[in-house]
C-alpha positions as CSV (number, residue, x, y, z in Angstrom):
1,G,105.1,139.6,107.0
2,F,105.1,138.0,103.4
3,D,102.0,136.4,102.8
4,V,100.4,135.0,99.2
5,R,97.0,135.0,99.0
6,Q,95.4,132.1,96.4
7,T,94.3,133.7,93.8
8,G,94.4,134.4,90.2
9,T,94.2,131.5,87.8
10,A,95.2,128.5,89.7
11,C,95.8,125.5,88.0
12,R,97.3,121.8,88.7
13,A,101.0,120.4,87.8
14,A,102.5,117.5,89.0
15,K,99.2,117.5,91.9
16,R,101.3,120.8,92.7
17,T,99.5,124.3,92.9
18,V,100.4,126.5,90.4
19,V,99.6,129.9,91.3
20,S,99.2,133.1,89.1
21,I,99.8,135.7,91.4
22,P,98.4,139.6,90.2
23,D,101.7,141.7,90.5
24,T,99.8,144.1,92.9
25,M,99.9,141.6,95.2
26,V,103.4,140.6,95.4
27,Q,106.9,142.7,97.4
28,D,109.4,143.1,95.4
29,S,111.8,141.1,97.9
30,V,111.7,138.4,100.8
31,T,114.4,138.1,103.0
32,I,115.2,134.5,104.4
33,V,118.0,133.2,106.9
34,V,119.2,130.5,107.0
35,T,121.5,129.4,109.9
36,G,124.0,126.2,109.7
37,A,124.6,127.7,106.1
38,A,128.1,126.3,105.6
39,G,126.7,123.1,106.0
40,Q,125.6,120.4,103.5
41,I,122.1,120.6,103.6
42,A,122.4,124.6,103.0
43,Y,124.7,123.8,100.0
44,S,121.4,121.8,98.5
45,L,119.0,124.0,99.6
46,F,120.0,128.0,98.1
47,P,119.6,127.0,94.5
48,R,115.9,126.0,95.5
49,L,115.2,129.2,96.9
50,L,116.1,130.3,93.8
51,D,114.4,129.1,91.4
52,G,111.5,130.9,91.8
53,S,108.6,128.4,92.2
54,I,108.0,129.4,95.6
55,F,108.0,133.0,95.8
56,G,107.6,133.9,92.1
57,P,110.3,134.8,89.8
58,S,110.3,138.4,89.9
59,V,110.6,138.6,93.4
60,K,114.2,139.1,95.2
61,V,115.0,136.9,97.5
62,N,117.7,138.4,99.5
63,L,120.1,135.7,101.9
64,H,121.0,136.0,105.0
65,L,124.1,133.3,105.9
66,L,124.4,132.8,109.7
67,D,127.3,130.3,110.5
68,I,129.8,130.3,113.5
69,E,132.6,132.4,113.3
70,P,134.9,129.3,112.1
71,A,132.7,128.7,109.2
72,K,132.6,132.5,108.5
73,E,135.1,132.1,105.5
74,A,133.0,129.2,104.0
75,M,129.9,130.9,103.8
76,G,132.2,133.7,102.0
77,G,133.0,130.6,99.7
78,V,128.9,129.4,99.7
79,V,128.0,133.2,98.3
80,L,130.9,133.5,95.9
81,E,128.7,130.0,94.6
82,L,125.6,132.6,94.5
83,E,127.0,134.7,92.1
84,D,127.7,132.2,90.3
85,L,124.4,130.3,89.9
86,R,123.5,133.5,86.9
87,S,120.4,133.5,89.2
88,T,117.2,136.6,88.4
89,T,116.4,136.6,92.4
90,L,119.4,136.8,94.4
91,G,118.8,139.5,95.5
92,Q,121.1,140.9,98.7
93,T,123.5,138.3,100.9
94,L,125.0,138.6,104.0
95,V,127.6,136.6,106.3
96,T,127.8,136.8,109.8
97,S,127.3,135.2,112.7
98,D,125.6,137.6,114.5
99,P,122.0,136.4,115.1
100,R,121.0,139.7,116.2
101,E,122.1,141.2,112.1
102,A,121.3,138.0,110.2
103,F,117.3,138.0,112.2
104,K,116.6,141.7,111.5
105,D,114.2,142.3,109.0
106,C,113.9,138.2,108.1
107,D,110.4,137.7,106.4
108,Y,111.7,133.5,106.6
109,A,113.8,131.9,108.5
110,V,115.5,128.2,107.9
111,M,117.2,126.8,111.1
112,L,119.9,124.3,110.0
113,G,122.8,124.8,112.8
114,A,122.1,122.7,115.9
115,F,125.3,120.7,117.9
116,P,125.9,117.8,116.2
117,R,126.5,114.6,118.2
118,K,130.3,114.1,119.2
119,Q,131.0,110.4,120.6
120,G,131.3,109.9,123.7
121,M,129.0,112.8,124.2
122,E,125.7,111.8,126.2
123,R,122.1,112.7,124.9
124,K,121.1,114.8,127.9
125,D,124.6,116.8,127.2
126,L,123.6,116.8,123.6
127,L,119.8,118.3,125.0
128,S,121.2,121.5,126.9
129,K,123.6,122.5,124.2
130,N,120.9,122.9,121.9
131,A,118.3,124.2,124.7
132,G,121.0,127.0,124.7
133,I,121.4,127.4,121.4
134,F,117.5,127.4,120.2
135,A,116.6,129.4,123.9
136,E,119.2,132.7,122.7
137,Q,118.1,132.7,119.5
138,G,114.5,132.4,120.4
139,K,115.1,135.7,122.4
140,V,116.8,137.2,120.1
141,L,113.7,137.2,117.2
142,G,111.8,138.0,120.3
143,E,113.5,141.0,120.5
144,I,114.4,141.7,117.0
145,G,112.2,139.2,114.7
146,S,109.6,140.3,112.7
147,P,106.4,139.0,114.0
148,N,104.9,137.7,111.1
149,C,108.1,135.6,110.4
150,K,107.8,131.9,109.6
151,I,110.5,129.4,111.1
152,I,111.6,126.0,110.0
153,V,113.7,124.1,112.6
154,V,115.3,121.2,111.1
155,G,118.5,121.2,113.3
156,N,117.8,118.2,116.0
157,P,116.5,117.1,118.2
158,A,113.7,119.5,115.9
159,N,110.5,119.3,117.7
160,T,112.3,120.0,121.5
161,N,114.0,123.3,119.9
162,A,111.9,124.5,117.9
163,A,109.6,123.8,121.1
164,I,112.4,125.5,123.2
165,L,112.1,128.4,120.3
166,A,108.5,128.9,120.8
167,K,108.8,129.6,124.1
168,H,111.2,132.2,124.1
169,A,110.4,134.3,121.0
170,S,107.0,134.5,122.4
171,P,105.1,137.0,122.8
172,H,106.0,138.9,120.3
173,I,106.3,135.7,117.0
174,P,103.0,133.5,117.7
175,R,103.8,129.8,118.2
176,E,102.3,128.9,115.2
177,N,105.0,130.6,113.4
178,I,107.3,128.2,114.7
179,T,106.9,124.2,112.8
180,A,109.3,122.3,112.2
181,L,110.3,119.7,109.8
182,T,108.9,116.0,110.0
183,R,108.7,116.4,105.6
184,L,111.5,114.6,105.0
185,D,110.1,111.6,106.8
186,H,106.5,112.1,105.0
187,N,108.3,111.6,102.0
188,R,110.3,108.8,102.8
189,L,107.1,107.5,104.1
190,H,105.7,108.7,100.3
191,A,108.0,106.6,98.5
192,Q,107.8,103.2,100.5
193,L,104.7,103.0,99.6
194,A,105.1,103.8,95.5
195,M,107.3,101.7,95.8
196,R,105.6,98.8,96.9
197,A,102.4,99.6,94.8
198,N,104.7,99.9,92.2
199,V,103.3,103.6,90.9
200,N,104.7,107.5,91.6
201,V,104.8,109.2,94.4
202,S,102.0,111.7,93.5
203,D,99.8,108.8,93.4
204,I,99.9,108.5,97.2
205,R,97.9,110.3,99.2
206,Q,97.0,110.8,102.1
207,A,100.4,108.8,104.6
208,V,101.4,111.4,106.6
209,I,103.6,111.2,110.0
210,W,102.0,111.3,113.8
211,G,105.2,112.8,116.7
212,N,108.9,113.1,117.2
213,H,111.9,113.6,113.5
214,S,113.5,110.3,115.4
215,S,113.2,106.5,115.2
216,T,109.8,106.7,117.2
217,Q,107.6,108.5,114.9
218,F,104.2,107.0,114.0
219,P,104.4,107.0,109.8
220,D,101.1,106.6,109.5
221,P,99.4,105.0,106.3
222,S,96.1,103.4,107.5
223,R,93.9,106.5,105.6
224,A,96.4,106.6,102.2
225,T,95.0,105.8,99.4
226,I,96.7,104.8,96.3
227,K,95.3,106.5,92.8
228,G,92.6,107.2,94.3
229,V,92.0,103.8,95.4
230,P,91.6,103.1,99.6
231,I,94.9,101.3,100.5
232,K,93.3,99.2,102.3
233,E,92.8,97.6,98.9
234,A,95.4,98.6,96.4
235,L,97.8,96.2,99.4
236,S,95.3,94.0,99.6
237,S,97.8,90.8,100.2
238,E,98.2,89.4,103.5
239,E,101.4,90.4,102.6
240,D,101.7,93.4,101.7
241,Q,99.5,94.1,105.1
242,A,101.7,93.2,107.4
243,W,104.5,95.0,105.5
244,L,102.5,98.3,106.4
245,R,102.4,97.3,109.6
246,G,106.1,95.9,110.0
247,D,109.2,95.9,108.3
248,M,107.7,99.2,106.5
249,L,107.9,101.1,110.0
250,P,111.9,100.8,111.3
251,I,112.5,101.2,106.7
252,V,110.9,104.8,107.5
253,Q,111.7,105.6,111.4
254,K,115.6,104.6,110.5
255,R,116.3,105.6,107.1
256,G,118.2,108.1,108.8
257,A,121.1,106.2,110.1
258,A,120.8,104.0,106.9
259,V,121.9,106.8,104.8
260,I,124.8,107.8,107.4
261,K,125.5,104.3,107.2
262,A,126.5,104.6,104.0
263,R,127.3,107.4,103.1
264,G,129.3,108.1,106.1
265,L,127.1,111.5,105.5
266,S,123.6,112.6,107.1
267,S,121.2,113.2,104.5
268,A,121.7,116.9,103.1
269,M,119.7,116.2,99.2
270,S,117.1,114.7,100.4
271,A,116.8,117.2,103.9
272,A,117.1,119.9,101.5
273,R,114.0,118.8,98.8
274,A,112.0,118.1,102.5
275,I,112.5,122.0,103.2
276,Y,111.7,123.1,99.6
277,D,108.6,120.9,100.2
278,H,107.7,122.4,103.6
279,L,107.8,125.6,102.5
280,H,106.4,125.4,99.3
281,D,103.6,124.1,101.2
282,L,103.5,126.8,102.9
283,V,103.4,129.8,101.4
284,I,101.5,128.2,98.0
285,G,99.4,125.9,100.1
286,A,98.8,122.1,99.1
287,D,95.9,119.8,97.8
288,D,97.0,117.3,99.7
289,W,97.7,116.8,103.7
290,V,101.1,117.0,104.5
291,S,103.0,116.4,107.7
292,M,104.8,119.3,109.5
293,A,105.4,119.2,113.2
294,V,103.3,122.4,115.0
295,P,102.8,123.4,118.2
296,S,99.7,121.4,119.7
297,D,96.0,123.1,119.9
298,G,95.5,119.6,122.6
299,A,94.3,117.4,119.1
300,Y,94.2,114.3,119.6
301,G,95.8,114.4,123.6
302,V,98.9,116.0,123.1
303,P,99.9,118.7,125.7
304,D,99.4,122.1,123.9
305,G,102.8,123.7,123.5
306,L,104.3,120.0,122.5
307,V,105.5,120.1,118.8
308,Y,104.2,117.0,117.6
309,S,103.7,116.2,114.3
310,F,100.4,115.9,112.8
311,P,98.8,115.9,109.6
312,I,98.7,119.4,108.5
313,K,96.4,121.3,105.5
314,C,98.2,124.1,104.4
315,T,96.0,126.8,102.3
316,G,99.3,129.3,101.4
317,G,100.1,132.2,102.7
318,G,102.0,130.9,105.6
319,N,98.5,129.4,107.1
320,Y,97.8,126.3,107.9
321,S,95.3,123.4,110.7
322,I,95.8,120.5,112.3
323,V,93.9,117.8,110.2
324,K,91.0,116.6,113.3
325,G,88.5,114.4,113.4
326,L,90.3,111.5,112.7
327,E,89.6,108.1,114.2
328,V,92.2,106.6,115.6
329,D,92.6,102.7,116.2
330,D,94.7,100.9,119.4
331,F,97.9,100.0,117.0
332,S,97.8,103.9,116.4
333,K,96.8,105.3,119.5
334,K,99.9,102.7,121.1
335,M,102.2,103.9,118.4
336,M,101.4,107.7,119.0
337,M,101.5,107.3,122.5
338,A,105.1,106.4,122.7
339,T,106.1,109.4,120.4
340,Q,104.4,111.8,122.6
341,D,106.1,110.4,126.0
342,E,109.9,110.5,124.3
343,L,108.7,114.4,123.0
344,V,107.6,115.3,127.1
345,Q,110.8,113.6,128.5
346,E,112.6,115.7,125.9
347,L,111.6,118.9,126.2
348,N,111.6,118.5,130.0
349,D,115.4,117.1,130.1
350,A,115.7,120.1,127.5
351,L,114.3,122.7,129.7
352,S,115.6,121.4,133.1
353,T,119.2,122.3,131.6
354,L,118.3,126.2,130.7
355,P,119.1,128.8,134.1
């Protein structure tokens, strides 16, 4: 596995922890599988994976591109562009439609590939298609994947896909190695608060997402600070307080739909940025709470094993913990339970379609 310990000189830069790591501790290369590799999120993500800021400037990044057979030629074109980046960190590239080939010896897997919802398609059909895909990939990872592999599920329904993957990859791959992306929702929340308060996004801290990566998610700024000032004081007007528990919620919850309506395509640039942030903080650590959907250990009454977005502390080296013991008011309880109920239903529906 790839384990970065935070040693050496740590310094602050734009609220991110920059760590200098003794050469003896760094492995020469890291292997990342990206599924759905011919898609537009992958296209925006690859340059970020190669910029040296996650794994270090002298670590070669081997990229395994996995997609369906008809996308093989397009993936070949992506490899041509990867070569043309003149990147000092690009290692070996592999283009394949075979999960067994792709997942062999991987340190990280970014699961972008999922079956998209098509017109006239019932939600249960979508759940069934994706349950099949993620059950199959989970089995393959459970047989040939490294037990230290860290897996980030992005393809929707991300939380439920991650829960199914974890079920089928265990016990070989520990379930805590499998997380789902709610960092995009987290970043959207921080952006809204920063615009409202007319500050930089780096001035916002401890604003998080609970629950599902769907329109039932709970964007929760109740414990946030703005430039170190509690949000109740920083946005103290009656109008601001009403906005925080009113109009702000659907703006964040339905932002993905707003992007599709305006662009005719789903979020890609911002999704790639969020995946980068998620991976960066897992590997390097973060000095603020982040939002990640992780398998529940029963925290806040969320059923064990349900993949649910919590406030998370990332300590580096792929290690994280759920922020425990936060007081939850009635409004928050109701919001957290609504998204939990949806997730329980979604997982049961998906599991019922599997043989």
